[in-house]
C-alpha positions in Angstrom: -14.2 -52.8 -35.4 -15.7 -49.4 -34.5 -18.7 -51.2 -33.0 -16.5 -53.4 -30.9 -14.6 -50.4 -29.7 -17.8 -48.7 -28.7 -18.9 -51.7 -26.7 -15.5 -51.9 -25.0 -15.7 -48.3 -24.0 -19.2 -48.7 -22.6 -18.3 -51.8 -20.6 -15.3 -50.0 -19.1 -17.5 -47.1 -18.1 -20.0 -49.4 -16.5 -17.3 -51.1 -14.4 -15.9 -47.8 -13.3 -19.4 -46.6 -12.3 -20.0 -49.8 -10.3 -16.6 -49.5 -8.6 -17.3 -45.9 -7.5 -20.8 -46.9 -6.2 -19.4 -49.7 -4.1 -16.7 -47.5 -2.7 -19.2 -44.9 -1.8 -21.6 -47.4 -0.2 -18.9 -49.0 1.9 -18.0 -45.7 3.5 -21.5 -44.3 3.8 -23.2 -44.3 7.3 -25.9 -46.8 7.9 -29.3 -45.0 7.9 -31.5 -45.0 11.0 -34.4 -47.4 11.1 -37.4 -46.2 9.1 -40.1 -45.5 11.6 -42.8 -44.4 9.1 -46.1 -46.3 9.0 -45.5 -49.6 7.2 -48.1 -51.2 4.9 -48.9 -54.8 4.0 -46.4 -57.6 4.2 -43.6 -55.1 4.8 -44.7 -54.8 8.5 -43.0 -58.0 9.6 -39.7 -57.0 7.8 -39.9 -53.6 9.5 -39.8 -55.2 12.9 -36.7 -57.1 12.0 -34.8 -54.1 10.8 -36.1 -51.7 13.5 -33.7 -52.9 16.2 -30.0 -53.4 15.5 -28.5 -56.8 16.5 -26.0 -54.9 18.7 -26.0 -51.1 19.4 -23.3 -48.9 18.0 -20.5 -48.5 20.6 -20.4 -44.7 20.1 -24.1 -44.2 20.7 -24.6 -41.6 23.5 -28.3 -41.0 23.2 -29.9 -40.6 26.7 -32.0 -43.4 28.0 -35.4 -42.2 29.3 -36.3 -43.7 32.6 -39.6 -45.7 32.6 -42.6 -43.4 33.1 -40.9 -40.2 31.9 -43.1 -40.0 28.8 -45.7 -37.3 28.8 -49.0 -38.0 27.0 -48.8 -36.9 23.4 -52.3 -37.2 21.9 -51.0 -36.4 18.5 -48.9 -39.6 18.3 -49.6 -41.3 15.0 -50.0 -45.1 15.3 -49.0 -47.3 12.4 -51.5 -49.4 10.4 -51.2 -51.7 7.5 -53.0 -51.1 4.2 -55.7 -53.4 5.6 -56.1 -51.1 8.7 -54.5 -53.6 11.0 -52.4 -52.4 14.0 -48.6 -52.4 13.8 -47.6 -52.4 17.5 -44.4 -50.4 17.1 -42.5 -48.2 19.5 -44.9 -45.3 19.0 -47.6 -47.5 20.6 -45.3 -48.2 23.5 -44.6 -44.5 24.1 -48.3 -43.7 23.9 -49.2 -46.4 26.5 -46.4 -45.3 28.8 -47.8 -41.7 28.6 -51.1 -42.9 29.9 -50.3 -45.8 32.2 -47.4 -44.1 34.0 -48.9 -40.7 34.4 -50.4 -40.1 37.9 -52.3 -37.1 36.7 -54.5 -39.3 34.5 -57.5 -40.6 36.5 -58.4 -44.2 35.5 -55.3 -44.5 33.3 -56.2 -47.7 31.6 -59.8 -46.6 30.9 -58.5 -43.2 29.6 -56.1 -45.0 27.3 -58.9 -47.3 26.0 -61.1 -44.3 25.3 -58.3 -42.6 23.4 -57.6 -45.7 21.3 -61.2 -46.1 20.4 -61.4 -42.5 19.3 -58.2 -42.6 17.2 -58.1 -46.1 15.6 -60.4 -48.2 13.4 -62.6 -50.6 15.4 -60.5 -53.8 14.9 -57.2 -52.0 15.4 -58.5 -50.3 18.5 -59.6 -53.7 19.9 -56.2 -55.2 19.3 -54.5 -52.1 20.9 -56.7 -52.4 24.0 -55.8 -56.0 24.4 -52.1 -55.1 24.3 -52.8 -52.3 26.8 -54.3 -54.8 29.3 -51.4 -57.1 28.8 -48.9 -54.3 29.2 -50.6 -53.1 32.4 -50.3 -56.6 33.8 -46.6 -56.6 32.7 -45.9 -53.4 34.6 -47.4 -54.8 37.8 -45.6 -58.2 37.5 -42.3 -56.4 36.6 -42.3 -54.5 39.9 -43.2 -57.5 41.9 -40.5 -59.6 40.3 -38.0 -56.7 40.7 -38.8 -56.4 44.4 -38.0 -60.0 44.9 -34.5 -59.3 43.6 -33.9 -57.3 46.8 -31.5 -54.8 45.2 -30.2 -52.6 48.0 -30.5 -49.4 46.1 -31.2 -48.0 42.6 -27.5 -47.6 42.0 -26.4 -50.4 39.7 -22.7 -49.8 40.5 -23.3 -51.0 44.1 -25.0 -54.3 42.9 -23.6 -57.7 42.1 -23.0 -58.1 38.4 -24.4 -61.6 38.2 -27.6 -60.6 40.0 -28.3 -57.9 37.4 -27.6 -60.4 34.6 -29.9 -62.9 36.2 -32.6 -60.3 36.6 -32.3 -59.3 33.0 -33.0 -62.9 31.9 -36.0 -63.2 34.2 -37.4 -59.8 32.9 -36.9 -60.9 29.3 -38.9 -64.1 30.0 -41.6 -62.1 31.6 -41.9 -59.8 28.7 -42.1 -62.6 26.2 -44.7 -64.4 28.2 -46.8 -61.3 28.7 -46.4 -59.4 25.4 -45.0 -61.9 22.9 -41.7 -62.0 21.1 -42.5 -59.4 18.4 -43.6 -56.7 20.8 -40.7 -57.5 23.2 -38.2 -57.0 20.4 -39.9 -53.8 19.0 -40.4 -52.1 22.4 -37.4 -53.3 24.4 -34.8 -54.4 21.8 -32.6 -51.3 21.9 -32.8 -51.2 25.7 -31.7 -54.8 26.1 -28.9 -54.3 23.6 -27.5 -51.3 25.5 -27.8 -53.3 28.8 -25.9 -56.2 27.2 -23.2 -53.9 26.1 -23.0 -52.2 29.6 -22.8 -55.6 31.3 -20.1 -56.7 28.9 -18.0 -53.6 29.6 -18.6 -54.0 33.3 -17.4 -57.6 33.2 -14.2 -56.5 31.4 -13.5 -53.9 34.1 -14.1 -56.5 36.9 -11.5 -58.7 35.2 -9.0 -55.9 35.1 -9.3 -55.3 31.4 -9.9 -52.1 29.5 -13.4 -52.2 28.0 -13.5 -52.5 24.2 -15.4 -49.4 23.1 -14.5 -49.4 19.4 -15.8 -46.4 17.6 -15.9 -44.1 20.6 -13.6 -41.0 20.2 -11.5 -40.2 23.3 -13.5 -36.9 23.8 -16.7 -38.9 23.8 -15.6 -41.6 26.3 -17.0 -39.8 29.3 -20.4 -39.4 27.7 -20.3 -43.1 26.6 -19.6 -44.3 30.1 -22.4 -42.2 31.4 -24.8 -43.7 28.9 -23.7 -47.2 29.9 -24.3 -46.4 33.6 -27.7 -45.1 32.7 -28.5 -48.4 31.0 -27.5 -50.3 34.1 -29.3 -48.0 36.5 -32.5 -48.2 34.4 -32.4 -52.0 34.5 -33.1 -52.0 38.2 -35.7 -49.2 38.3 -39.3 -50.0 39.0 -42.1 -48.6 37.0 -44.1 -47.6 40.0 -41.2 -45.5 41.3 -40.9 -43.8 37.9 -44.7 -43.2 37.9 -44.6 -41.5 41.3 -42.0 -39.1 40.0 -44.4 -37.9 37.3 
């Protein structure tokens, strides 16, 4: 009987511990994506979790316009345990720093030299191939954007459907040029914010109050500004941003 009582007490304690853990987990904030270098087979899983399916409504982080990134030669690029390149967002930032910086003579050549100095041979070769494709994307992006004939860089003055159509064309261009994995890793957050901004704009155009669940009243102005930035950035050319550097 004493043994049975002991087991009963232990079982009750275990259930209480599990209940407390579940309650804590349910209320705990979701941690930010882990951007540390990923090794081995975990690389593919990291890409899937790096970009949320839909951005948090209360996010008010500023959106950097294309080409605003300064070159940071200390940027650490991620490799697998087999020394293979992981083309994460850090690689995107590094490439923007070179390719969109007017002060760098022979930008692509300078980027290639930097990659050869800082990466193993095979990883450098893959990164250089991506750099060439990305350079082609930057050119094609601005040519396709010019064909949209937006009257200004103010998204609020444009037709909603035209911006939505442009977004779809740009997405197709990115996938054709860079592939689905890099498109998701490099532009996933940007596209998610734009989708949210377009959704809120549609609601306003229909006379509805946009659904901004999770945004405190005192944060609403900052949220609206963030959504406007997402819209404005969508119709900004890379060459225009590069000239500002």
